[in-house]
C-alpha positions in Angstrom: -8.3 14.5 41.4 -5.9 11.9 39.9 -7.7 9.1 41.7 -11.1 10.1 40.2 -9.7 9.8 36.7 -8.3 6.4 37.6 -11.6 5.2 38.9 -13.4 6.4 35.8 -10.9 4.5 33.7 -11.5 1.4 35.7 -15.2 1.9 35.6 -15.0 2.2 31.8 -13.0 -1.0 31.5 -15.6 -2.8 33.6 -18.3 -1.4 31.5 -16.6 -2.6 28.4 -16.4 -6.1 29.9 -20.2 -5.9 30.6 -20.7 -4.9 26.9 -18.5 -7.9 25.9 -20.7 -10.2 28.0 -23.8 -8.8 26.4 -22.3 -9.2 22.9 -21.5 -12.8 23.6 -25.1 -13.4 24.5 -26.4 -11.7 21.3 -24.0 -13.2 18.8 -23.0 -16.9 18.2 -19.4 -16.0 17.3 -16.7 -13.7 18.6 -13.8 -13.0 16.2 -10.6 -11.5 17.4 -9.3 -9.4 14.5 -5.7 -7.9 14.4 -6.0 -4.1 14.9 -2.8 -2.7 13.5 -4.3 -0.1 11.2 -8.1 -0.4 11.6 -9.8 3.0 12.0 -13.3 3.6 13.4 -14.7 4.3 9.9 -13.6 0.8 8.8 -15.2 -0.8 11.8 -18.3 1.2 11.1 -18.4 -0.1 7.5 -17.9 -3.7 8.7 -20.9 -3.2 11.0 -23.0 -1.7 8.1 -22.0 -4.2 5.4 -22.0 -7.4 7.3 -25.5 -8.1 8.8 -26.0 -8.9 12.5 -22.5 -7.7 13.4 -21.1 -5.6 16.2 -17.5 -4.5 17.1 -15.9 -3.8 20.5 -12.5 -2.8 21.8 -11.8 -4.5 25.1 -8.8 -3.9 27.3 -6.5 -6.9 26.9 -5.5 -7.4 30.5 -9.1 -7.4 31.8 -10.2 -9.8 29.1 -7.3 -12.3 29.6 -7.9 -12.3 33.4 -11.6 -13.1 32.9 -11.5 -15.4 29.9 -9.0 -18.0 28.8 -7.8 -16.2 25.7 -4.0 -16.6 26.0 -3.6 -16.5 22.2 -4.4 -12.8 22.4 -1.8 -12.0 25.0 0.8 -10.5 22.7 -1.7 -9.1 20.0 -3.4 -5.8 19.4 -7.0 -6.7 18.5 -10.6 -5.7 18.3 -13.6 -8.1 18.6 -16.1 -8.5 15.8 -19.3 -10.3 17.0 -21.3 -12.0 14.3 -22.6 -15.3 13.0 -21.2 -17.9 10.6 -22.2 -15.9 7.4 -20.6 -12.8 8.9 -17.4 -14.7 9.5 -17.3 -15.8 5.8 -17.8 -12.2 4.7 -15.2 -11.0 7.2 -12.6 -13.4 5.8 -13.1 -11.8 2.4 -13.2 -8.2 3.7 -10.4 -5.9 2.7 -9.3 -2.4 3.8 -7.1 0.3 2.4 -3.5 0.3 3.6 -0.2 2.1 2.9 2.2 0.6 0.4 5.3 -1.1 1.9 8.8 -1.2 0.5 8.8 -3.7 -2.4 5.1 -3.4 -3.2 4.0 -2.4 -6.8 2.2 0.9 -7.0 -1.2 0.6 -8.7 -1.2 4.2 -9.8 0.9 7.3 -10.4 1.2 9.8 -7.5 2.3 13.3 -8.2 2.7 16.2 -5.8 1.7 19.4 -7.6 4.1 22.4 -7.6 3.4 25.2 -5.1 3.6 25.7 -1.3 4.2 22.6 0.8 2.8 23.3 4.3 3.7 20.0 5.9 7.3 20.4 7.1 7.9 16.6 7.3 6.7 16.3 3.6 8.8 19.4 2.6 11.9 17.6 4.0 11.3 14.7 1.7 10.9 16.7 -1.4 13.2 19.0 -3.4 11.8 22.3 -2.1 13.1 25.8 -2.0 12.6 28.1 1.0 11.2 31.5 0.2 9.7 33.9 2.8 9.8 31.1 5.4 7.7 28.9 3.2 8.7 25.7 1.4 8.0 25.8 -2.3 8.0 23.0 -4.8 9.0 24.6 -8.1 7.7 21.9 -10.4 5.5 18.8 -10.1 7.2 16.0 -8.3 6.4 12.4 -9.3 6.5 10.2 -6.2 5.8 7.0 -8.0 4.7 5.7 -11.3 1.9 3.1 -11.9 3.5 -0.4 -11.9 6.7 0.8 -10.2 8.3 -1.1 -7.3 8.1 1.2 -4.3 11.2 2.1 -2.3 11.5 3.2 1.4 11.6 7.0 0.7 8.5 6.7 -1.6 6.6 4.8 1.1 7.4 7.6 3.6 6.2 10.3 1.2 3.0 8.3 0.4 2.3 8.0 4.2 2.8 11.8 4.6 0.4 12.3 1.7 -2.0 9.8 3.4 -2.2 7.8 0.2 -3.3 4.3 0.9 -2.9 2.5 -2.4 -3.3 -1.2 -1.6 -6.0 -3.4 -0.1 -5.2 -5.7 2.8 -7.4 -8.6 4.0 -8.6 -8.3 7.6 -6.3 -10.5 9.7 -8.3 -12.9 11.9 -6.4 -14.0 15.0 -8.9 -16.3 16.5 -12.6 -17.3 16.2 -14.5 -18.2 19.4 -17.9 -19.7 19.8 -19.6 -17.2 22.1 -21.2 -19.7 24.4 -17.9 -21.6 24.9 -16.0 -18.4 25.6 -18.7 -17.2 28.1 -18.4 -20.5 30.0 -14.6 -20.5 29.9 -14.3 -17.8 32.7 
């Protein structure tokens, strides 16, 4: 049974490479974009907002063996297939990200008093335990607007899933599709 799963995985990887080949034929440019925090919804919005654009995750090892793309070897990436206009829009594209230590918060974030169900969050806040439940007795201000964010505040904001800054898409490399296809 284990072999069957392995074969499916290998078949899927080969299928992704076939899709990659097809995308190279359909689009003049292939852009490798750093994929550190890019979610499927973000990739979907890129496809919707930038005309004639497709995205594809490809297994790094398969790709590097078939194409000369050594610059991607130590990167985590996703490919965006588009044209020159799409590349210009992609360079301006921004996505929501978590604040990092030292960033300035654009808004105030307050956790309302009451039961805190998330144990990890409860550990970060001044809660009381009552009947095996964690309670916040009064509203807790995580950060004020304009305040420089510290490490603990960043951790709390992540637990709250509060993404308060915009990051530009990080382009690793831009390939001409035809050159990449011939560079097997």
